[in-house]
C-alpha positions in Angstrom: 0.0 -0.1 -0.1 1.2 3.4 -1.2 1.1 6.6 1.2 0.9 9.7 -0.1 2.8 12.7 1.2 0.2 14.4 3.0 -1.0 11.0 4.4 3.0 10.6 5.4 3.0 13.8 7.1 -0.3 13.2 9.0 1.2 9.8 10.2 4.6 11.2 11.2 2.6 14.1 13.3 -0.1 11.4 14.8 3.0 9.0 16.0 4.7 12.2 17.2 2.0 13.2 19.3 1.9 9.4 20.5 5.4 9.6 21.4 5.0 12.5 23.4 2.4 11.4 25.2 3.9 8.2 26.1 6.8 10.2 27.2 4.7 12.2 29.6 2.8 9.0 30.7 6.5 7.9 31.9 6.8 11.5 33.9 4.3 11.1 36.5 0.4 9.5 37.0 -2.9 11.1 38.1 -5.2 9.9 40.3 -8.7 12.1 39.9 -11.8 12.3 42.1 -10.6 11.2 45.3 -12.9 12.3 48.1 -10.9 13.8 50.9 -13.5 15.2 53.3 -17.5 15.3 53.8 -18.2 18.5 55.5 -21.8 18.3 56.5 -22.2 16.2 53.5 -20.8 17.8 50.7 -18.5 16.0 48.7 -14.7 17.9 48.3 -12.8 15.8 46.0 -9.1 16.2 45.1 -6.8 14.8 42.1 -3.0 13.9 42.3 -0.4 14.1 40.2 2.6 11.7 41.2 5.8 11.0 40.5 6.6 8.4 38.4 8.5 5.5 39.7 9.4 4.2 43.3 12.2 5.5 44.6 11.9 4.4 48.3 12.5 7.9 49.8 9.8 10.2 50.8 8.9 13.3 48.4 7.8 16.7 49.4 4.3 17.5 48.9 2.8 20.6 47.6 -1.1 21.5 48.1 -2.9 23.5 45.3 -5.8 26.1 45.4 -7.4 27.4 42.5 -8.8 30.6 42.1 -12.1 32.4 41.2 -13.3 34.8 43.7 -14.7 32.0 46.0 -17.1 32.0 43.9 -16.5 29.4 40.7 -13.5 27.8 39.5 -12.5 24.2 39.9 -9.1 22.0 40.8 -8.3 21.4 37.1 -7.3 25.2 36.9 -4.0 24.2 38.5 -3.3 21.3 36.3 -0.5 22.8 34.7 1.1 23.1 37.9 0.4 19.5 39.3 2.0 18.2 36.3 5.1 20.6 36.3 5.4 19.9 40.3 4.8 16.1 39.6 7.8 16.1 37.1 10.2 17.8 39.9 9.8 15.1 42.2 6.5 16.7 44.2 3.3 14.8 45.1 0.9 17.6 43.9 -2.7 17.7 45.2 -5.3 20.2 43.9 -8.5 20.7 45.5 -12.2 21.6 45.2 -13.4 23.0 48.2 -16.7 24.6 49.6 -17.8 28.0 47.5 -20.3 31.0 47.6 -22.6 32.0 47.6 -23.9 29.0 49.6 -20.6 28.5 51.8 -19.4 31.5 53.3 -16.1 31.9 54.9 -14.5 30.2 57.2 -15.9 27.0 54.9 -13.5 27.0 52.4 -10.0 27.2 54.6 -11.7 24.6 56.8 -11.9 22.3 53.8 -8.0 23.5 52.7 -6.9 22.8 56.0 -8.8 19.0 56.0 -6.8 18.6 52.7 -3.6 19.0 54.4 -4.3 17.0 57.4 -5.6 14.4 54.7 -2.0 14.4 52.9 -0.3 14.0 56.3 -3.0 10.8 57.1 -2.3 9.2 53.8 1.6 10.3 53.4 2.6 6.3 53.9 0.2 5.2 50.9 1.8 8.1 48.8 5.3 8.3 49.5 4.5 11.6 51.2 7.2 13.3 53.7 4.6 14.6 56.0 7.4 17.7 57.4 7.7 18.7 54.2 4.0 20.2 52.7 4.0 23.6 50.9 0.8 25.0 49.6 0.3 27.1 46.3 -2.8 29.0 45.3 -4.0 31.9 42.7 -5.9 34.3 43.3 -8.9 33.2 46.0 -6.7 30.1 46.4 -3.6 32.7 46.9 -5.8 34.2 49.9 -6.5 30.7 51.5 -2.8 29.8 51.0 -1.6 32.8 52.8 -4.2 31.6 55.4 -2.6 28.2 55.7 0.8 29.6 56.3 -0.4 32.2 58.9 -3.0 30.6 61.2 -2.7 27.7 63.6 -5.4 25.8 66.0 -5.5 28.3 68.8 -6.9 31.0 66.2 -10.1 28.4 65.8 -10.0 27.9 62.3 -8.9 24.1 61.9 -12.5 22.9 60.8 -13.5 19.1 61.8 -12.7 17.0 59.0 -9.6 14.6 59.4 -8.6 15.0 62.6 -5.6 13.3 64.1 -2.8 15.3 62.1 -1.6 19.0 61.8 -2.6 21.1 59.1 0.3 23.3 59.2 2.7 24.1 55.9 6.6 24.5 55.8 6.3 27.0 53.0 3.5 29.0 51.0 3.3 30.6 47.6 0.8 33.5 47.1 -0.2 34.0 43.5 -1.8 37.5 43.4 -3.6 36.8 46.9 -5.3 39.7 49.0 -4.0 39.6 52.4 -6.4 42.2 54.3 -9.8 42.1 53.0 -11.1 45.2 54.7 -10.3 46.7 51.4 -13.0 45.5 49.7 -15.6 47.5 52.0 -15.4 50.1 49.5 -12.8 49.3 46.9 -11.7 52.6 44.8 -10.4 52.3 41.5 -10.3 48.6 40.9 -12.6 46.3 39.0 -15.9 44.7 40.6 -14.9 41.4 38.7 -17.6 39.1 38.3 -19.9 40.6 40.8 -17.3 40.7 43.7 -19.0 44.0 45.0 -19.0 45.2 48.8 -22.2 43.5 49.5 -20.6 40.3 48.5 -17.7 40.4 50.3 -20.2 41.4 53.2 -21.9 38.1 52.6 -18.5 36.3 52.2 -16.5 37.3 55.7 -20.0 36.2 57.4 -20.1 36.4 61.3 -17.2 36.9 63.5 -14.9 34.2 63.8 -12.7 35.2 66.3 -12.6 37.1 70.0 -11.8 40.8 69.1 -11.6 40.5 65.3 -14.5 42.1 63.5 -15.4 39.7 60.4 -13.1 41.3 57.8 -10.3 40.9 59.7 -10.8 37.5 61.1 -10.9 36.4 57.4 -7.7 38.3 56.5 -4.3 36.6 56.7 -2.8 39.9 57.8 -4.3 39.5 61.0 -2.5 36.2 62.0 1.2 36.9 60.9 3.4 36.4 63.2 6.6 34.8 64.0 5.1 31.6 63.4 4.0 32.0 59.8 6.0 29.8 57.0 8.2 31.2 54.7 6.4 33.0 52.0 6.8 33.5 48.4 4.4 36.4 47.0 3.8 36.9 43.2 2.1 39.7 42.2 2.0 42.0 38.8 1.8 45.7 38.9 -1.1 46.3 36.6 -3.3 44.0 38.6 -7.0 45.5 38.6 -8.5 43.1 40.7 -6.4 42.3 43.8 -3.6 45.5 44.7 -0.2 45.1 43.9 -0.2 46.8 47.1 -1.4 44.2 49.2 1.4 42.0 48.4 4.2 44.6 49.2 2.6 45.7 52.4 2.4 42.1 53.7 5.5 41.1 52.5 7.5 43.7 54.3 5.2 43.1 57.5 6.8 39.6 57.4 10.3 40.3 56.7 9.9 42.5 60.0 8.8 39.7 62.2 11.5 37.5 60.8 9.8 35.3 58.4 11.7 34.4 55.4 9.7 36.1 52.6 10.1 37.2 49.2 7.9 39.3 46.8 8.4 38.7 42.8 7.1 41.6 41.0 6.0 40.9 37.2 4.8 43.8 35.1 1.2 42.2 34.2 -2.5 42.0 35.5 -4.1 39.4 37.4 -4.2 35.9 36.7 -0.9 36.6 34.3 0.1 33.0 34.6 -2.7 31.7 32.6 -2.0 34.1 29.7 1.4 34.8 29.7 3.3 31.4 29.4 6.9 32.6 28.8 6.3 34.3 32.2 4.8 31.2 33.8 7.7 29.2 32.9 10.0 31.3 34.5 8.3 31.9 37.6 7.6 27.8 38.2 11.6 27.9 38.1 11.7 30.8 40.9 9.2 28.8 42.7 10.8 25.7 42.8 14.5 27.3 43.9 12.0 29.0 46.8 10.7 25.5 47.5 14.1 23.7 47.1 15.6 26.6 49.9 12.7 26.0 52.5 11.7 22.1 52.1 15.1 20.9 51.9 15.8 17.8 54.3 17.7 14.8 54.6 15.9 12.1 52.4 13.6 9.6 54.4 12.6 6.3 53.2 9.2 5.1 52.9 9.6 3.3 56.7 10.5 6.7 57.6 14.4 5.9 57.9 17.0 7.6 56.7 18.8 5.5 53.4 
């Protein structure tokens, strides 16, 4: 049978795609739709991107929290990060969580903390090092990542799911996340995105959650900043019209004064730039890995917890 040039080119392209897919398949595996919590009967699911191969050593983990103004979005938004973390040897866990309008704060944070605890409770199953867990979130997920970095059990924001393990993270990556929600009581000069108005924020922050805190303060990472705060990398664009760049600048400076290891990466883009500027995202990922390597570096451990 003869194959003409067009058919031959098509076949070659198809084989290349298949070969590329096969190569990628060797880099990581994906486990989708795992139920990690059922708060009040609501099913919360996660996707795991797992490094391929069995090295016998515990791997670091990273929790991925999607954005969407606490109102919309899915864990699949961060699949790119999940794949790339897995290729670098991380157990990457992306989650869905309860959102507005039905679920105001702190339901979303309770789910994120439950996910960290799930990672520790299932560390043996997935070869995860429970002492090396980071979090990365964008936009609303950035806010929740900062809340994981700053809050502790005594703040009363843990939630009830997956007891028996800590929700502490060893490092946090905050991509254009808001640090002080009181700004949204009366925002000036910024886009009211997707109905995120002062009235919406009033419903989101809900009732006071902590003694001595008004609802906006209780839902703000800046309220809980202290020397115990996990090392944090901020990434923010100077052209962000949804979350002011000044929020990350001020929070980063405050953590530095407290002695918390922190860094701010400034980009000349707007909100959610990493979904539109792919070269910038690739460069950013290299910077994220350097930050995590610095703060999650630890002696390798085998699956039974012993040093090799």
